[in-house]
Phi, psi and omega in degrees: 000115180256140181210135176233137179218155174234123178251138180266135178234130176236132181243125181243132181236142175219137180233133178207125174052048176079006178239127177250132177246142177231144175225125178243129183244125177253125177245113181270356186094326177256334184211166177226133177235147180233126175252148181229148177205154177223160174218139181240130178280129175296131182303337180275348181265157175290137181282111177241098185306326181299322179293317177299320179296317180297314180294313181296317179296316178299319179292323177294320178293323175297318178300313179298317179301317178298320178295320179295317179295319178296317179298318179296319179298319178294320179296319178297315180297320181295333178278355179085010179279146178281150175291144179294148178292142179291141178292139179296142180261141178296145180291326180218169177094185182284141176251154182254000000 
């Protein structure tokens, strides 16, 4: 079964008084999801708008990613499929 789709993503950034806000909108054609993120410049740090934009955009994308994973989990549940078993975690040592 082959399937190709194109989803549109728009990222909007705004900066005011050391605070950068980001909004990312995903349009799948069937649904629309919006992720949001903010970044605040420490008053003791030099204001570098690019850093605020990167942080706010990254946080908005993380928010959107969480919404996508949650939507997929709900869709899987609606189909009556069981959730996958969690991978066993090592008792000691580094975790990945």
